[in-house]
C-alpha positions in Angstrom: 7.7 -16.4 124.9 4.6 -14.4 124.2 6.6 -11.2 123.8 9.0 -12.9 121.3 6.0 -14.1 119.3 4.6 -10.6 119.2 7.9 -9.1 118.1 8.2 -11.7 115.3 4.6 -11.0 114.2 5.3 -7.3 114.1 8.5 -7.8 112.1 6.7 -10.1 109.7 4.0 -7.5 109.3 6.5 -4.7 108.7 8.3 -6.9 106.1 5.1 -7.6 104.4 4.2 -3.9 104.3 7.6 -3.0 102.9 7.4 -5.6 100.1 3.9 -4.3 99.2 5.1 -0.7 99.2 8.1 -1.5 97.0 5.8 -3.5 94.6 3.4 -0.6 94.5 6.1 1.9 93.7 7.5 -0.3 91.0 4.1 -0.6 89.4 3.6 3.1 89.6 6.9 3.8 87.9 6.1 1.2 85.2 2.7 2.8 84.7 4.3 6.2 84.0 6.7 4.5 81.5 3.8 2.9 79.7 2.0 6.2 79.4 5.2 7.8 78.2 5.5 5.3 75.4 1.9 5.5 74.5 0.6 7.1 71.2 -0.4 10.7 71.3 -4.0 9.6 71.9 -3.1 8.4 75.3 -3.8 5.0 76.9 -7.1 3.6 78.2 -7.4 1.9 81.6 -7.9 -1.5 80.1 -4.7 -1.3 78.0 -2.8 -0.1 81.0 -4.0 -2.9 83.1 -3.1 -5.4 80.5 0.4 -4.1 80.0 0.9 -3.7 83.7 -0.4 -7.2 84.3 -2.6 -6.0 87.0 -6.3 -5.8 87.7 -8.3 -2.8 86.5 -9.1 -1.8 90.1 -5.4 -1.8 91.1 -4.4 0.0 87.9 -7.2 2.6 88.5 -6.1 3.2 92.0 -2.5 3.8 90.9 -3.6 6.0 88.0 -5.8 8.1 90.3 -3.0 8.6 92.8 -0.5 9.6 90.1 -3.1 11.9 88.5 -3.7 13.6 91.9 0.1 14.1 92.2 0.2 15.6 88.7 2.3 12.8 87.3 -0.5 11.8 85.0 -3.6 13.5 83.6 -6.8 11.9 82.4 -9.1 13.0 79.6 -12.7 12.1 79.0 -14.3 10.1 77.5 -12.3 7.1 78.5 -10.6 8.0 80.6 -7.4 8.2 78.6 -4.2 8.8 80.4 -1.4 11.2 79.5 1.8 12.4 81.2 1.1 15.1 83.7 2.5 18.6 83.9 4.4 17.8 87.2 6.9 15.9 85.1 7.8 19.1 83.3 8.8 20.7 86.5 10.8 17.7 87.6 12.5 17.6 84.2 13.6 21.2 84.6 14.9 20.5 88.1 16.7 17.4 86.9 18.2 19.3 83.9 19.5 22.1 86.3 20.9 19.6 88.7 22.6 17.4 86.1 24.1 19.8 83.5 25.5 18.0 80.4 29.1 19.0 81.1 29.0 17.4 84.6 27.3 14.3 83.2 29.9 13.9 80.5 33.0 14.8 82.5 33.8 11.2 83.8 33.3 9.8 80.3 35.7 12.4 78.9 38.3 11.7 81.6 38.2 7.9 80.8 38.2 8.6 77.0 41.3 10.9 77.3 43.1 8.4 79.4 42.3 5.5 77.1 43.1 7.3 73.8 45.9 9.6 75.1 44.1 12.4 73.2 42.2 15.5 74.1 38.5 14.6 74.6 35.6 17.0 74.2 31.8 17.1 74.2 29.7 19.4 72.0 26.0 20.2 72.2 23.8 20.3 69.1 22.9 23.9 68.3 20.7 24.2 65.2 23.1 22.0 63.3 26.3 23.4 64.7 28.6 21.8 67.3 29.2 24.0 70.4 31.9 22.5 72.7 31.1 22.9 76.3 33.6 20.6 78.1 37.2 19.5 77.5 39.7 17.1 79.1 43.3 17.5 77.9 45.1 14.3 77.0 48.4 13.4 78.8 51.7 15.0 77.8 52.8 18.5 77.0 50.8 19.0 73.9 47.8 21.3 74.5 45.3 22.3 71.8 43.7 25.7 71.5 40.1 24.5 71.6 37.9 27.3 73.0 34.6 26.3 74.5 31.2 27.9 74.0 31.5 28.9 70.4 30.0 27.4 67.2 32.3 25.4 65.0 31.9 24.5 61.3 29.7 21.4 61.1 31.1 20.2 57.7 34.8 20.5 58.8 34.8 19.0 62.3 34.4 15.3 63.3 31.7 16.3 65.9 29.9 18.4 63.3 29.8 15.6 60.7 28.7 13.1 63.3 25.8 15.4 64.0 25.0 16.0 60.3 24.9 12.3 59.8 21.9 12.1 62.1 19.9 14.3 59.7 18.2 13.7 56.4 20.0 14.9 53.2 17.5 17.8 52.8 18.3 18.9 56.3 22.0 18.8 55.6 21.6 20.8 52.4 19.5 23.4 54.3 22.2 23.9 57.0 25.0 24.0 54.5 23.2 26.5 52.4 22.8 28.7 55.4 26.4 28.8 56.5 28.2 27.7 53.4 30.9 25.1 53.0 33.9 27.3 53.9 37.4 26.0 53.3 39.3 25.8 56.5 42.3 23.9 55.0 43.2 22.3 51.7 41.5 19.1 53.0 38.1 20.7 53.9 35.1 19.3 52.0 33.5 22.2 50.1 31.2 20.2 47.8 27.8 19.2 49.0 27.7 16.0 47.0 31.1 14.9 48.5 29.8 15.8 52.0 26.6 13.8 51.6 28.7 10.8 50.3 30.9 11.2 53.4 27.9 11.2 55.7 26.8 7.8 54.3 30.1 6.3 55.5 29.7 8.1 58.8 26.3 6.5 59.3 27.6 3.1 58.4 30.7 3.4 60.7 28.9 5.1 63.6 31.6 7.8 63.8 33.1 10.7 61.8 36.7 11.6 61.0 38.3 15.1 60.6 41.5 14.4 58.8 43.2 17.9 58.8 39.9 19.4 57.5 39.5 22.0 60.3 43.2 22.6 61.1 46.4 21.4 59.4 48.2 18.7 61.3 45.2 17.9 63.5 43.2 14.7 63.5 39.8 14.2 65.2 37.2 11.4 65.6 33.7 12.1 66.7 30.4 10.3 67.4 26.9 11.6 68.1 24.9 10.9 71.2 21.1 11.1 71.7 18.8 12.6 74.3 15.7 11.1 75.8 13.6 12.6 72.9 15.4 10.3 70.5 17.1 13.2 68.6 20.7 14.1 68.4 21.8 16.0 71.5 25.5 16.4 70.7 28.7 14.6 70.0 31.8 13.3 71.8 35.2 13.7 70.0 38.9 13.2 70.5 41.6 15.4 69.0 45.3 14.7 68.5 48.3 15.4 66.2 48.0 13.8 62.8 50.5 10.9 62.5 51.6 9.6 59.2 51.9 6.2 60.8 48.2 6.1 61.7 46.6 3.1 59.8 42.9 2.8 59.0 42.7 -0.2 61.3 43.8 2.1 64.1 41.3 4.7 63.0 38.5 2.2 63.2 39.6 1.0 66.6 39.7 4.7 67.8 36.3 5.2 66.2 34.8 2.3 68.1 36.2 3.7 71.3 34.7 7.1 70.7 31.4 5.5 69.6 31.3 3.5 72.9 31.9 6.8 74.9 29.0 8.5 72.9 26.7 5.5 73.6 27.6 5.8 77.3 26.5 9.5 77.2 23.3 8.5 75.5 22.6 6.0 78.3 23.3 8.6 80.9 20.7 10.9 79.1 18.2 8.0 79.0 18.4 8.2 75.2 18.1 5.4 72.7 20.9 3.4 71.2 22.8 4.5 68.0 22.1 1.1 66.5 18.3 1.9 66.5 18.7 5.2 64.8 17.5 5.7 61.2 18.6 8.8 59.2 15.4 8.7 57.2 13.4 9.2 60.3 15.9 11.7 61.8 15.5 10.1 65.2 15.8 6.9 67.3 13.1 4.3 67.1 
């Protein structure tokens, strides 16, 4: 009987220690998140304790432990806490272990299966879309869509989706740099028309390439956002232009692509498209 009571006491003690450890880890993670969202002046201990809903002594112990590990850094007077340099190293490791193409691949597979079109993901490269991953849609039709090269931002759905995340002045600057080259008879070559088009893209949440990059080809694209809150790239689907395609079907397709782009945003720990404001040029 005594041995059984001892065993129960030990199990209770271990369970208590485990719960305390989990709670401490959760508080430490929340503390890092609070500092990450703090203004550039950092956060004082009293503010951290209040937001963490913990005592100053508990908060100080956590902050000192995280500072010693390089996850936080403190500055005097204060102290005021900032994110530590160890997170830079971890960010680089995470980025190398989770390349964007690998992250997006399952999303592209589902998107191609759902839309029966070729799905692609492009990264944002100084205003240009550069496609890095592709999943062909079902059937015998295959598109010549090379990866790794810049495409015209004003003529592609992915490019226009990216341009729509910028201010008008930024769009003008990019277009002045590369010019509004005509790819087909449908390509937008007037900056005023392009800016008006981007207003609709922002309202809809997706962009359309209606034979603007290549004759007979129809594309729909939507931007996604990285953890910094800025545009990181775009997801798009490509197919043969059908005369029977209605605008209701285009809107349904656009919503599907928008949802795929939002999923990529979530995977990148970015903000939601609904919180994005073009005047700010980022997510809020």
